Structures are given as structure tokens and as C-alpha cells.
C-alpha positions as CSV (number, residue, x, y, z in Angstrom):
1,M,-57.3,-74.1,-60.0
2,H,-58.6,-71.4,-57.8
3,R,-62.1,-70.9,-57.4
4,G,-63.1,-67.5,-58.2
5,P,-61.3,-63.8,-57.8
6,T,-58.3,-63.5,-55.7
7,L,-58.5,-60.8,-53.2
8,M,-55.1,-58.7,-52.5
9,W,-54.5,-55.3,-50.9
10,C,-51.7,-53.1,-50.6
11,R,-50.7,-52.5,-47.0
12,S,-47.7,-51.5,-45.1
13,M,-47.1,-54.4,-43.1
14,A,-48.1,-58.1,-43.6
15,I,-50.7,-59.9,-41.8
16,K,-48.7,-62.2,-39.2
17,V,-50.3,-65.7,-38.9
18,G,-49.5,-68.9,-36.8
19,R,-48.6,-72.1,-38.5
20,V,-49.1,-75.1,-36.6
21,P,-46.7,-77.7,-38.6
22,Y,-49.0,-80.8,-38.7
23,V,-50.5,-82.3,-41.8
24,S,-54.0,-81.8,-40.7
25,C,-53.2,-77.7,-40.8
26,E,-51.5,-77.9,-44.2
27,P,-54.6,-76.6,-45.9
28,F,-55.1,-73.5,-43.9
29,Y,-51.6,-72.3,-45.3
30,F,-51.7,-73.6,-48.8
31,D,-52.5,-70.1,-50.4
32,M,-51.0,-67.6,-47.9
33,E,-47.5,-66.9,-48.7
34,R,-48.5,-66.3,-52.1
35,R,-51.0,-63.4,-50.6
36,G,-47.8,-61.9,-48.8
37,I,-49.3,-63.0,-45.6
38,E,-46.3,-63.8,-43.2
39,L,-46.1,-67.2,-41.2
40,H,-44.9,-68.1,-37.8
41,D,-44.3,-71.7,-36.8
42,R,-45.7,-72.6,-33.4
43,F,-46.9,-75.7,-31.9
44,P,-50.3,-75.7,-30.5
45,S,-49.2,-75.3,-26.8
46,A,-47.2,-71.9,-27.7
47,L,-49.7,-70.6,-30.5
48,S,-51.7,-68.9,-27.8
49,Q,-49.2,-67.2,-25.9
50,A,-47.6,-65.8,-29.4
51,A,-50.8,-64.2,-29.9
52,E,-51.2,-63.1,-26.5
53,N,-47.6,-61.4,-26.8
54,G,-48.2,-59.7,-30.2
55,E,-46.1,-61.9,-32.2
56,I,-49.0,-62.9,-34.5
57,D,-52.3,-61.4,-35.4
58,A,-54.4,-64.6,-35.9
59,G,-54.1,-68.6,-36.1
60,P,-56.0,-71.8,-35.2
61,I,-55.9,-71.4,-31.8
62,P,-56.2,-74.4,-29.1
63,L,-60.0,-74.4,-28.2
64,I,-59.1,-74.6,-24.8
65,D,-57.1,-71.2,-25.0
66,C,-60.0,-69.3,-27.1
67,Y,-62.1,-69.3,-23.9
68,R,-60.0,-67.2,-21.9
69,M,-58.9,-64.9,-24.9
70,E,-62.4,-64.3,-26.1
71,D,-61.9,-60.4,-24.5
72,R,-59.1,-59.9,-26.9
73,F,-59.8,-62.1,-30.0
74,R,-62.6,-62.8,-32.3
75,P,-63.6,-65.6,-34.1
76,L,-62.8,-65.5,-38.0
77,S,-65.8,-66.8,-39.4
78,G,-66.5,-70.4,-38.8
79,F,-63.1,-71.7,-39.6
80,C,-61.7,-74.6,-37.3
81,L,-59.9,-77.7,-36.8
82,A,-62.3,-80.5,-36.0
83,T,-62.6,-84.5,-36.5
84,A,-65.9,-86.2,-37.1
85,N,-65.2,-89.2,-35.7
86,K,-61.5,-90.5,-35.1
87,A,-58.9,-87.8,-34.7
88,G,-56.0,-90.1,-36.4
89,S,-53.5,-87.9,-34.5
90,V,-54.3,-87.6,-31.1
91,V,-53.8,-90.8,-29.3
92,L,-53.2,-92.4,-26.2
93,H,-50.7,-95.4,-25.9
94,S,-51.3,-97.3,-22.7
95,T,-49.7,-100.5,-21.1
96,R,-53.3,-101.4,-19.6
97,P,-56.9,-100.4,-20.5
98,I,-58.0,-97.0,-20.0
99,Q,-60.4,-97.9,-17.3
100,E,-57.6,-99.1,-15.3
101,L,-55.2,-95.9,-15.1
102,N,-56.3,-95.1,-11.8
103,G,-52.8,-94.0,-9.9
104,A,-51.0,-94.4,-13.3
105,R,-48.2,-91.8,-14.8
106,I,-49.4,-90.3,-18.1
107,G,-46.8,-88.8,-20.2
108,I,-48.0,-85.6,-22.0
109,T,-46.3,-84.3,-25.0
110,E,-45.2,-80.7,-24.6
111,E,-47.1,-79.7,-28.0
112,A,-50.6,-80.7,-26.4
113,S,-52.9,-78.0,-25.2
114,T,-56.6,-78.7,-25.8
115,A,-55.7,-82.6,-26.3
116,F,-54.5,-82.7,-22.7
117,R,-57.5,-81.1,-21.5
118,L,-59.7,-83.6,-23.6
119,L,-57.9,-86.6,-22.0
120,Q,-58.6,-85.0,-18.7
121,V,-62.1,-84.8,-19.4
122,L,-62.4,-88.4,-20.6
123,L,-60.5,-89.9,-17.7
124,T,-62.2,-88.2,-15.1
125,T,-65.8,-87.9,-16.5
126,K,-66.4,-90.7,-18.8
127,H,-64.2,-93.4,-17.1
128,Q,-64.0,-92.1,-13.5
129,V,-60.0,-92.6,-13.5
130,T,-57.9,-90.5,-11.5
131,P,-54.0,-90.7,-12.6
132,E,-51.4,-90.2,-10.1
133,A,-49.6,-87.6,-12.4
134,Y,-49.2,-85.9,-15.5
135,V,-45.3,-86.2,-16.5
136,S,-42.8,-85.7,-19.3
137,P,-42.8,-88.3,-21.7
138,E,-39.2,-88.9,-21.0
139,G,-39.8,-90.1,-17.4
140,P,-41.0,-93.4,-16.1
141,H,-45.0,-93.5,-17.3
142,E,-47.6,-96.1,-17.8
143,A,-49.6,-94.4,-20.7
144,V,-48.4,-91.6,-23.2
145,L,-50.3,-89.0,-25.2
146,Y,-49.1,-87.9,-28.6
147,I,-50.7,-85.4,-31.1
148,G,-50.2,-84.1,-34.6
149,N,-47.4,-85.5,-36.8
150,Q,-45.9,-87.6,-33.8
151,G,-49.5,-88.9,-33.2
152,L,-49.7,-89.7,-36.8
153,R,-46.4,-91.5,-37.0
154,N,-47.5,-93.8,-34.0
155,R,-51.2,-94.2,-34.8
156,R,-51.3,-97.9,-35.3
157,G,-49.5,-98.3,-31.8
158,M,-46.2,-98.6,-30.2
159,P,-43.9,-101.3,-28.9
160,G,-44.6,-101.7,-25.1
161,F,-48.0,-100.4,-25.1
162,A,-50.4,-103.1,-25.6
163,H,-53.5,-100.5,-25.6
164,T,-54.2,-97.6,-28.0
165,Y,-56.8,-95.1,-28.0
166,D,-57.9,-92.5,-30.5
167,L,-59.3,-89.3,-28.3
168,G,-61.4,-88.2,-31.0
169,E,-63.1,-91.5,-31.2
170,E,-63.3,-91.9,-27.4
171,W,-65.2,-88.5,-27.2
172,N,-67.5,-89.3,-30.2
173,Q,-68.4,-92.7,-29.0
174,W,-69.2,-91.1,-25.8
175,T,-71.2,-87.8,-26.9
176,G,-71.9,-89.0,-30.5
177,L,-70.2,-85.6,-31.6
178,P,-67.3,-84.4,-33.6
179,F,-64.4,-82.7,-31.5
180,V,-63.1,-79.2,-32.2
181,F,-59.4,-78.9,-31.3
182,A,-58.8,-75.5,-32.7
183,R,-60.8,-72.6,-34.1
184,W,-59.3,-69.5,-36.2
185,I,-59.5,-66.2,-34.0
186,V,-58.0,-62.9,-35.0
187,R,-57.1,-59.9,-33.0
188,N,-60.2,-57.6,-32.0
189,D,-58.4,-54.5,-33.6
190,L,-57.5,-56.3,-36.8
191,E,-58.4,-54.2,-39.8
192,R,-61.7,-55.8,-41.6
193,Q,-59.7,-55.7,-44.8
194,D,-57.2,-57.8,-43.7
195,A,-59.9,-60.2,-41.9
196,V,-61.5,-60.6,-45.3
197,L,-58.4,-61.3,-47.2
198,L,-57.4,-63.8,-44.6
199,E,-60.9,-65.4,-44.9
200,D,-60.5,-65.5,-48.6
201,T,-57.3,-67.1,-48.2
202,L,-58.5,-70.0,-46.3
203,F,-61.2,-70.6,-48.4
204,V,-59.2,-70.8,-51.6
205,G,-56.3,-72.7,-49.8
206,L,-58.7,-75.4,-48.4
207,Q,-60.4,-75.9,-51.7
208,D,-57.1,-76.2,-53.6
209,W,-55.2,-78.2,-51.1
210,A,-58.2,-80.6,-51.2
211,D,-58.1,-81.0,-55.0
212,G,-54.4,-81.4,-54.9
213,L,-54.5,-84.7,-52.8
214,F,-56.0,-86.6,-55.5
215,H,-52.9,-85.9,-57.6
216,L,-50.5,-86.5,-54.8
217,A,-48.2,-89.5,-55.7
218,E,-45.2,-89.3,-53.2
219,P,-45.5,-90.8,-49.6
220,R,-45.3,-88.6,-46.6
221,D,-42.2,-90.1,-44.7
222,R,-42.3,-87.6,-41.9
223,V,-45.7,-89.1,-40.7
224,R,-45.6,-92.5,-42.7
225,L,-48.5,-92.0,-44.7
226,H,-49.1,-93.0,-48.2
227,P,-51.4,-90.9,-50.6
228,Q,-54.3,-93.3,-49.7
229,D,-53.7,-92.8,-46.2
230,L,-53.7,-89.4,-46.2
231,L,-57.0,-88.9,-48.2
232,E,-58.5,-91.1,-45.5
233,Y,-57.1,-89.0,-42.8
234,T,-58.0,-86.0,-44.2
235,Q,-61.4,-87.0,-44.9
236,G,-62.1,-87.5,-41.2
237,L,-61.2,-83.6,-40.5
238,R,-63.7,-80.8,-40.6
239,Y,-62.5,-77.2,-41.3
240,F,-65.8,-75.2,-40.5
241,I,-67.9,-75.0,-37.4
242,G,-71.3,-76.1,-37.9
243,A,-74.3,-77.1,-35.7
244,P,-72.8,-80.3,-34.2
245,E,-69.4,-78.7,-33.7
246,Q,-71.1,-75.9,-32.0
247,K,-72.8,-78.1,-29.8
248,A,-69.6,-80.2,-29.0
249,M,-67.6,-77.0,-28.1
250,D,-70.4,-75.9,-25.7
251,L,-70.4,-79.3,-24.1
252,F,-66.7,-79.5,-24.0
253,R,-66.5,-75.9,-22.0
254,K,-69.0,-77.3,-19.7
255,Y,-67.1,-80.1,-18.6
256,V,-63.9,-78.1,-18.5
257,G,-65.6,-75.6,-16.4
258,E,-67.0,-78.3,-13.9
259,L,-63.5,-80.0,-13.6
260,N,-61.9,-76.3,-13.4
261,L,-59.5,-77.1,-15.8
């Protein structure tokens, strides 16, 4: 059931929104197509470029890219994608302990953006580790980072990799803070009524999708999640920026700046 009135306006062109095809992002889009919002599927690493090219008006842009785009885009209220303790879907698999990855080759999925920079911060600043190189997962490597649905599928480990590290958990244990992977931003010149419509759509979608979780009976085969697993996973997610999330974003930006990432 929808909570409150639904806001809709007639307009000549649909709002174009970037849709990240991950389970963690599903709530954002729950009510969008019904409102006439045009969705464009992009992985996080490609979403920012789509925004800069004018292909989309808004979306949950990787936090690392929000920093360099803030002169052309503005935050959409406080909507974000953050994890409270564990990320669940951002996982490093390693053949040896993370503290022993000096000189290692680390595979990075091409989908990663903020997660890749978080890994660099954790390795360099937290663990004082300097890898030899970051490479494609298809090549030889001693560790590999997977995110999103691929990260969820392999969240409990992978054959041949004895050690598994949830990067959200690594960050939380180190800083005591949540971690913000993306935040919603819109073009500076987006009409105010369009931004308000998008805000309302996000509020409604987040509420209705969460309600629907309690009625879910079918497993998510594509990510190997049963309903109880899905509920547990989503309960660890945060979709709005509060004081802890803002503090985490400021701290991450500081580390990124110090490492010139």
C-alpha cells in the first residue's frame, strides 16, 4: 500500500534515471516506471560517465565520483546507498591474510568504483599493504574483489581463496562508522518539480519495497538468496544520510585526498 498521495506531473520528456541492477538498489526503482520515469541500466563504474554525457538526469552515483561532479550535480535530499556494519555484497577473496598482500596482484571487477577506492584506502592506510598491481579478475591474481550481485553470490567464500573480507565490515571495525557507497545526485538544471517527483518516488518505493519483503516466498536464484537471507541483507543497508553517514563520507574523502586517489 502507498503511504500518502502520489505526486505526478505532465511533462514533455521523461526524467532519465540510472538504474544499478543490484539487489541492494532495487528499492530505489520500485515505483519509478509507474510514474513514467525512464530507467537506464548501468553498473556503478559506468553510471557517472552516463550522467556526465547527459544520458541520465539523476541516479545513485558512486561516492568517489560525486566529489568531482559536485560543480554540475547536486544531492537529491539525503538519499544514498550505505551499509551499517557489513556490506554483504562487497567482498575481497584472498589466498592469504589481508595483512600479507604486499606485492600481490589483486583482481578488480570492472563494475567497481567506490569499492575499489575503499579497498585501496583499507590496504594502504589501515593495513600498510602495497600490492604489486590491480589487474583484471581474468588474469593471475592472489586476491580478487567482487561487488553487487556477484559479491552476494560469493559472499560465503570461493574455492581456492582461504580468506574472505567484507569491506564494509573492515571499514566499520576500523572507524566505528557506516560506509556510504553511493548517493543520489541530480543535474543542477533539473526542474524543481522533477526533483520533487523523484524524491517522492524514492520515498514511496523504499517503503513499499520493504513492506513487500515480508511477503516474499521465492528465493533469489541469481544471487543465491533465500527470503530470510534477503531480509537479513537488506536490514544492514541504509538509504538515507544521517550524522554517522555524513561523518563517514567526510573521513573517506580525507583518506582519498591523502592518498591522491
